[in-house]
N, C-alpha and C positions, 0 to 999 in steps of 0.2 A: 563565777569566781574570778576576781580580778587580782593579779599580783599587785601588791601595794608597797611602795617605798616611801618612807617618811623621813625627810631631811629636816632636822630641827635643832635650834640652839637651846631648847629646853629638854635636856636629856638626862637629868638625874634619875636615880632609881625609882623614886616615887612617881615622877612624871612619866617615865617610860612604862611603868606598870599601868597607869591610868590610860595613857594613849593606846597601848596595846589592847587593853580590855574593852575600851569603848569602840574602837574600830572593829575588834572581833565581834562584838555584839551587833554592830551594824552590818558587817559584810560576811560574817561567818568564818573569818580568818583574820589572824593578827598580821600586822605589817612588819616589814623589815625597817627598824628605826636606825637611822644614821645620825650620829652626833656631829653637828656643825660646831666643833669646839675650836679652841685656839684663838689667837689674837685678831683674826679677820674672818669671822663666820660668813659674811656676805660673799667674799671672794671664793671661799670653800664651797658655799651653796651654789654659786653661779656655775663653777666648773662641774660640780657633781650633777646638777640638773642637766646640763648639756650632755654629760657622759651617759646619764640614764637614758635620755632620749636617743642618743646615737647608738646605744646598745640594742635598740629595737630594730635597727636597720640590718639589711643583708642576712635575713634569716633563711632565705631560700624557700620561704612559704609565707602564708599570711600571718601565722602566729596568733597570739592572744592579745587583746587590749590590756593595757596596764594603767595604773594610777600612780602618779607621783605627787606627793604632798610636800610643800616646802613652807616652813615657818621660821623666818628670820626677822626678829623684831628690833629694828633700829631704834635706839633710844635718843632720837634727835629732837623730840618735842614738836615735830611738825604736825602730828596727828593727835587729837585729844585722848584717844584710847588705843594708840598704836596704828600702824599702817593698815589700810583696808586689805581684804583678800580679793584675789582675782582668779580667773581661770582661763584656760585656752586648751586647744587640742593640737596635737601633732600627729597627723595621720589618724589612727584609731585610738591614740593614747591621750589620756586626760591629765592635765597638770592643774592643781589648785595651789596657789602660792600667795604669800604676802606680796603686795604691790610695792616693789622696791627696785629702783633703777639698777643698782649694782647686781642684785640677785638675778635680774632678768637680762642683764647686759649681754651675756654670751649667747643665749638663745636668740636674742634679737640680731646680733651681729652674724652669727654662724648659721642660723636656721631661718632667718627672716621673720621671726615672730615679732612684728612691730606694733601689733594691737592686741589687747587682752580685754576681757570683760571684767570690770571692777564691780564688786558687790558692796552693798550697805547691809550690815548684819541685821539691824532692826527691820529694814524693809524686807529682807529675805525671810526672816522668821515669821513676820506678819503674813506674807504671802503663803507660807507653808501651812497655814490653817486649812488651805484647800485640800491638802493631802496627808497631813500629819496631825496626830492627836496630842496637843499640848494644853496644859492648863495655863491660865494667865500668869501664874507664878513661874512656871517653867519657861515660858516665852521671855519673861523679863530677865530671868537668870541667864539665859543664853545671850540675849541682846546686850546685857550690861556686864558680862563676866570679864574678869582680868585674864583668865586662862582661855582665851579665844581659840587657841590652837587645839584645845581639848573639846570644848563644848560646841564650837561652831564649825571649824574646818572639816572634821569628819562628816558632819551632816551635809555640808555643801557638796562634798564629793559624792556622797550617797544619793542625794537628790538629783545631781547631774547625771549620774550613771543610770538612775531610774527613769530619766527622761522628763523630769518635771520642769516646768517653765520658771526657772529661777530668774528673778529680775536682776538686771545688771546694766552697766553703762559701758559701751565700747570706748576704750581709752588707749591713746598712743603710749607705747613704752618710751620713756624719755631717752634721748640720745645723750650719752655722756661724752664729755670732752675727752679727746685722746689722752690716755695716761701712759705712764711708763709700764713696760711689761712687769707683771707682778707674780710673785710666788703665790699660787692659789692653794696648792695642796702639797704637803710633804708626806710621801707615802711611807710604808713601814720599812722600806729599805733605805730611807733617807734621801731618795730622789726628790728634787724640787721641781714640781710641775708648774710651768708658767702658763699664763692665760693668753698666749698668742702663738701664731704660727711663725714660720721661718722668715717671711718677708718683713715682719714687723721689727726684726732685730738685725737684718742684714745677714742672716744665716746662709752660709755656703759651704758645702762639703770641702774640707781641706783648709778653710780659712780659720782664723782665730778671732775671738771677741773678748774684750776685757770684762771680767766679772768681779764685782765688788763683794768683799766679805769683811766680817768684823773679827778683829783679834780679841784676845782675852782682856786687854785693857780698854776695849771699846773703840779703838781707832779703826779706820777703814783702809784696807789694802786692795789693790787691783791685781788680778791674776789673768794672764792671757790663757784662754781656754779654747781648745780646738773644737771644730764642728764635725760631727760624724753622723752617718745615717742610722746605725744601730748601736746598741750598748756593746755588743760583742766586737765592734770595730774599735772601741776605746781601749788603749793599752791598760793592762791590769794595774790597778792602783792609781791610775791617772784620772783627772777630771775631764769631763767632756760635755758638750752640748749636743743633744741628739733629738731626732724627731720621735716623740714618744707615743704612747697609746691613747692619750686623752685628747678631747676636742677633735679638731680636724688636723691631725699631725702637729699638735702643739709641741713646743720645744720643752725639753727637760734638762736640767743641770744634774749631772750624775757623777759619781766616782765608781768606776768598775771595781767591785769588791769592797766598797766602803760607803760611807754616808756623806753625801754632798752637804746636807743640812748641817751636820756636825762640823765638817771641815771648814765651811764658809760661815758658820754660825748664822744661818738664815732660818727664818720662820715665815709662815703665811703672812702676806701683807707687805713683805719686803720687795724692793725693786732693785735687783742687783746688777742691772745692765746699763746704768748710767755711765757716762763716759769718764767722769772724774770722781775722786773721793769727795770733793766738795759738793758736787751735785747730789751724791748719794746721801751725805750727811744732812743736806737740806730737806 
């Protein structure tokens, strides 16, 4: 039995039911499905994938292998039927994901996952004739489906965990140009989790950093926000930048006792740490 987490931007009720049932039929248990919703699903997926793998560390024992599936389908037209799927391992843990530079950017930077195995769906399902029983019609449906995250990705994970020789091509994870620190996740408290550590923003305990926010009329204002080690160090009702629980001590924008996302009118994909309102608006 493998604990399975599925991060996907296809998370409507119908899709979740089908994903859960298919994975349950293959593995004997249903996955935890995590919705990569909001305006920037790739950034959400990147931080969530990193956090899933980091959560397997410091167990004090060997623990159990896990499977993390990620389906984020960039609609950029680069691929004829969507980005291909790839896989890699982190210790004993398997990840099968869409091959997308932003989705994989944080595991590359923080965990050193600089190469993955990229698969071609048709090549894999043809090879699966050696161990799976499919009719020609079933193979064609899997190879040509639009809902690849349902029909193919769970099979890929199952075949890999079963030790089958899945054909793939070792491929470097693209290195992205340095970008402004971005809000990747807004949690249920309204804390804004950034995709970077302290050094990337000049964070220093006791210092302050200008943070851009939107007013109700859409204009941009800058607020000097202090840097603190823990949330409990931030004065009640005040904004603060702290070293949070995600990533490798990634920075979070918080308001102790309130919602930073609401107060600064921020959402995933925003870059609130540019130095001037003009840069933020650009």
